[in-house]
KOLMI-632183 format. One line per 5 residues: number of its first residue (from 1); their letters; for each residue x, y, z of C-alpha. Coordinates in Angstrom, 3 decimals, padded with zeros to 6 digits. Layout:
<nodes>
NUM	A	X/Y/Z | ...;
</nodes>
This chain:
<nodes>
1	MIRLA	000.000/000.000/000.000 | 001.311/003.439/-000.951 | 000.198/006.241/001.339 | 001.257/009.550/002.850 | 003.910/009.336/005.555;
6	TLEDR	002.792/010.301/009.038 | 004.535/011.133/012.286 | 003.855/007.565/013.406 | 006.214/006.310/010.676 | 009.288/007.836/012.288;
11	AALLQ	010.667/004.621/013.825 | 009.880/002.527/010.743 | 011.556/005.079/008.466 | 014.696/005.077/010.578 | 014.798/001.285/010.270;
16	LWQAA	014.287/001.516/006.502 | 017.114/004.052/006.089 | 019.492/001.899/008.115 | 018.778/-001.317/006.191 | 017.861/-000.003/002.726;
21	AYVHV	019.773/-001.019/-000.373 | 019.502/002.558/-001.687 | 019.215/005.795/000.302 | 019.217/009.339/-001.052 | 019.060/012.340/001.306;
26	HAEWQ	019.155/015.970/000.188 | 018.165/017.556/003.471 | 019.997/020.901/003.637 | 018.634/022.726/006.682 | 016.301/020.075/008.125;
31	LPVDW	016.449/016.515/009.348 | 014.697/014.069/006.997 | 012.105/013.192/009.624 | 011.135/016.870/009.847 | 009.236/016.431/006.574;
36	LGAPG	006.933/013.762/007.995 | 003.368/014.905/007.399 | 004.294/017.022/004.358 | 002.013/016.446/001.339 | 004.874/015.257/-000.846;
41	FMVWE	006.150/012.478/001.438 | 004.968/008.993/000.436 | 005.779/005.566/001.854 | 005.220/002.079/000.497 | 003.953/-000.174/003.247;
46	DAVAR	003.782/-003.952/003.174 | 002.486/-006.541/005.607 | 004.378/-009.701/006.537 | 002.740/-012.667/008.214 | 004.035/-013.704/011.620;
51	PLTYP	002.942/-017.373/011.760 | 004.666/-018.100/015.057 | 002.267/-015.870/016.959 | -001.101/-017.081/018.131 | -003.333/-016.153/016.573;
56	PTLEK	-001.213/-015.436/013.448 | -000.718/-011.702/012.905 | 000.539/-009.362/010.210 | 003.549/-007.159/010.818 | 003.702/-003.919/008.844;
61	RLLAC	006.989/-002.777/007.319 | 008.118/-000.036/004.936 | 009.564/-001.107/001.601 | 010.371/002.371/000.322 | 009.762/006.096/000.640;
66	LALIA	009.918/009.157/-001.600 | 009.671/012.805/-000.519 | 009.229/015.613/-003.068 | 009.358/018.930/-001.235 | 008.385/022.141/-003.023;
71	DPLPA	010.031/025.000/-001.146 | 009.607/027.349/-002.857 | 007.203/026.663/-005.687 | 007.046/026.051/-008.612 | 009.933/023.560/-008.307;
76	AWVRI	010.494/020.635/-005.961 | 013.559/018.620/-005.059 | 013.678/014.912/-004.313 | 014.667/015.298/-000.690 | 014.433/011.679/000.436;
81	AAASN	014.366/008.408/-001.472 | 014.942/004.976/000.002 | 014.296/001.446/-001.190 | 014.731/-001.982/000.312 | 016.430/-004.696/-001.706;
86	LLTLR	013.174/-006.517/-002.511 | 012.472/-004.542/-005.699 | 014.518/-002.813/-008.356 | 014.827/000.944/-007.991 | 012.742/001.454/-011.126;
91	ETFTP	009.995/-000.817/-009.758 | 010.139/000.996/-006.437 | 010.022/004.653/-007.413 | 007.698/004.475/-010.442 | 004.505/003.774/-008.420;
96	LLDAL	005.576/006.189/-005.685 | 006.066/008.937/-008.260 | 002.735/008.093/-009.882 | 001.025/008.366/-006.504 | 002.454/011.855/-006.063;
101	WPMLH	001.003/013.299/-009.288 | -002.221/014.558/-007.635 | -000.167/016.466/-005.059 | 002.056/017.917/-007.775 | -001.038/018.990/-009.713;
106	KQQVQ	-002.586/020.604/-006.651 | 000.582/022.515/-005.793 | 001.210/023.433/-009.455 | 004.755/022.085/-009.326 | 006.415/022.488/-012.723;
111	ELGWL	009.806/020.830/-012.262 | 011.480/018.169/-010.130 | 015.177/018.148/-009.316 | 017.358/015.223/-008.203 | 020.843/015.956/-006.863;
116	VTEPT	022.781/012.827/-007.730 | 025.346/011.936/-005.099 | 025.084/008.143/-005.511 | 026.707/006.252/-008.405 | 023.627/004.038/-008.935;
121	APTFL	021.103/006.836/-009.484 | 021.607/007.564/-013.209 | 020.830/003.951/-014.143 | 017.161/004.281/-013.192 | 016.478/008.019/-013.430;
126	PHLGF	015.837/008.009/-017.217 | 013.095/005.425/-016.661 | 011.409/007.893/-014.287 | 011.491/010.669/-016.866 | 014.515/012.516/-015.458;
131	APLTE	017.258/013.900/-017.706 | 020.636/015.543/-016.978 | 020.314/019.279/-016.319 | 023.740/020.470/-015.187 | 026.648/019.638/-012.897;
136	LLTYE	027.878/021.252/-009.722 | 031.563/022.086/-009.475 | 033.438/022.315/-006.200 | 035.953/025.161/-005.789 | 038.544/025.714/-003.064;
141	KWDLH	040.765/028.622/-002.096 | 043.713/027.991/000.218 | 044.629/031.579/000.931 | 042.537/034.450/002.221 | 044.057/037.403/000.445;
146	TPLPP	041.803/039.656/-001.642 | 043.336/040.048/-005.126 | 040.659/042.503/-006.295 | 039.976/045.998/-004.904 | 036.617/046.827/-003.302;
151	GNPRV	033.949/046.601/-005.921 | 031.820/049.686/-005.293 | 032.260/052.374/-002.604 | 028.493/052.910/-002.554 | 027.923/049.332/-001.382;
156	QIRPV	027.508/048.876/002.358 | 027.802/045.420/003.915 | 026.101/044.605/007.204 | 024.642/041.567/009.020 | 021.231/040.430/007.863;
161	REAEL	018.190/041.175/010.009 | 015.560/038.548/010.637 | 012.828/040.741/009.158 | 014.768/040.875/005.864 | 014.715/037.151/005.039;
166	GVLAA	011.582/037.583/002.957 | 013.362/040.283/000.961 | 016.247/037.870/000.315 | 013.794/035.241/-000.927 | 012.540/037.845/-003.411;
171	VDAAA	016.157/038.531/-004.447 | 016.562/034.812/-005.152 | 013.324/034.704/-007.134 | 014.629/037.483/-009.366 | 018.146/036.077/-009.755;
176	YQPLW	017.654/032.320/-010.168 | 015.625/029.728/-011.994 | 013.039/028.003/-009.729 | 015.140/024.971/-008.766 | 017.897/027.157/-007.309;
181	RYSET	015.831/029.553/-005.210 | 015.700/029.670/-001.424 | 012.402/030.371/000.270 | 011.979/032.574/003.314 | 011.388/029.380/005.310;
186	ALTLA	014.676/027.840/004.115 | 016.603/031.029/004.885 | 015.029/031.184/008.338 | 016.123/027.601/009.030 | 019.597/028.238/007.628;
191	RPQTL	020.341/031.437/009.519 | 021.070/029.898/012.975 | 023.480/027.441/011.343 | 025.529/030.009/009.442 | 029.064/031.188/010.076;
196	TFDVA	028.452/034.526/008.333 | 025.275/036.037/006.895 | 025.445/039.538/005.422 | 023.532/041.739/002.994 | 024.824/044.298/000.510;
201	CIEEQ	022.923/047.593/000.305 | 023.035/050.607/-001.984 | 021.228/053.606/-000.530 | 019.577/051.354/002.067 | 018.199/049.003/-000.584;
206	IVGYL	019.291/045.346/-000.450 | 020.988/044.411/-003.715 | 022.653/041.142/-002.719 | 023.612/038.795/000.089 | 026.139/036.160/001.099;
211	FSLAG	026.118/033.472/003.736 | 028.506/030.705/004.720 | 028.817/027.709/007.007 | 031.695/026.240/008.928 | 033.496/023.897/006.523;
216	DRRGG	033.513/020.121/006.678 | 037.213/020.248/007.513 | 038.532/022.103/010.528 | 039.744/025.597/009.835 | 037.598/026.159/006.765;
221	AHLVR	034.402/027.825/005.646 | 031.909/026.838/002.967 | 030.398/029.687/000.972 | 026.800/028.593/000.448 | 025.312/031.572/-001.362;
226	LTVTP	026.443/034.749/-003.084 | 023.504/036.430/-004.828 | 023.178/039.820/-006.524 | 019.940/041.216/-007.914 | 019.835/041.355/-011.725;
231	QAQGQ	019.510/045.154/-011.605 | 022.732/045.521/-009.581 | 024.874/042.997/-011.443 | 027.985/044.479/-013.014 | 028.230/047.187/-010.335;
236	GVGRS	030.835/045.518/-008.126 | 028.371/044.186/-005.553 | 029.690/040.634/-005.779 | 033.258/041.816/-005.270 | 032.242/043.884/-002.256;
241	LMNHF	030.537/040.875/-000.686 | 033.480/038.586/-001.442 | 036.076/041.002/-000.060 | 034.050/041.433/003.122 | 033.704/037.660/003.474;
246	LHQCQ	037.432/037.076/003.041 | 038.182/039.660/005.730 | 035.764/037.894/008.062 | 037.512/034.572/007.421 | 040.830/036.218/008.250;
251	QYSLD	039.395/037.447/011.559 | 038.230/033.895/012.319 | 041.756/032.580/011.539 | 040.441/030.245/008.860 | 042.789/028.860/006.230;
256	HISLN	040.588/027.803/003.303 | 037.181/028.261/001.677 | 035.080/025.912/-000.426 | 031.973/026.482/-002.528 | 029.812/024.914/-005.231;
261	TQIDN	028.468/026.437/-008.414 | 026.820/025.209/-011.594 | 029.148/024.373/-014.443 | 027.106/026.625/-016.765 | 027.124/029.643/-014.401;
266	MASRR	029.954/031.396/-016.184 | 029.600/034.731/-014.366 | 030.111/033.066/-010.966 | 032.975/030.946/-012.246 | 034.767/034.025/-013.606;
271	LYHQY	034.428/035.779/-010.257 | 035.771/032.796/-008.325 | 038.715/032.372/-010.690 | 039.560/036.054/-010.230 | 039.717/035.448/-006.481;
276	GFRSL	042.045/032.482/-006.806 | 039.557/029.644/-006.365 | 040.473/026.428/-008.139 | 038.022/023.752/-009.229 | 038.286/020.165/-007.991;
281	PDQIA	037.829/017.170/-010.301 | 034.724/015.888/-008.519 | 031.387/016.938/-010.004 | 027.837/016.412/-008.740 | 025.221/015.709/-011.384;
286	VWHKP	021.844/017.422/-011.276 | 018.942/015.743/-013.064 | 015.514/017.219/-013.563 | 012.046/016.310/-014.761 | 009.770/018.967/-016.264;
291	IARHI	006.272/017.931/-015.286 | 003.982/020.644/-016.628 | 003.154/018.427/-019.620 | 001.969/015.664/-017.283 | -000.519/017.878/-015.449;
296	ITV	-004.030/017.824/-016.853 | -006.064/021.030/-016.449 | -009.467/020.390/-014.939;
</nodes>
């Protein structure tokens, strides 16, 4: 039986994730179980006979799960996918995806994204209607000097205020395609976990922002987001944010910075090369599935 996940599935899901043959988690700012109860979280439940009990009983177990979270609309990411070893991955996720179509129609989701971090994923994704979209590159910088002068003397950098997170979500909506946007909810969840979180203003108007996390390796930082509004691009806002960030890292006595960017985002790649970032050989594939053509207007 395929049904919506509920809070009561927490223990069974933890067991599934520990024993599953395939597990995909793209959680970002939340724990996977935090999405329990969301409309896009489906589980596949089975019942197994326990003949040694009297009278004989059926024990429920989870064979698989799939969570498509739209935050913000109109795109959704595959946040959680797990499958036991009883079925092939194609046999597992096809009915789960089919069961989610009514929810996708109701929410008017137009695109699904799957961040591929597992080597087995591409073998079954084409059968689900997914196709390669782009790749994420990883960059590192092992010095903190600022090779470029301040970008624009009119730009003022200051810490973000909680009341401004909705403004930053609007900045993202203007600057990025739907799959790459952060919602106000995501930014609110991210903010307590950040190492730095600053906005760039010109005449009191927010024209960009940058935030970072402590890096996976000790002594480093990971630059999560550097965004400039389309209207302010080419005015040195990105350089001002980057210079300020590098000075902060110096104050924290950090020794390296990492970041990710899309392989086709040439403007970002040029900026990072100018600052001495070097790309690593590893790349993360991003697949997507446009779904507008599957939605029937009623």
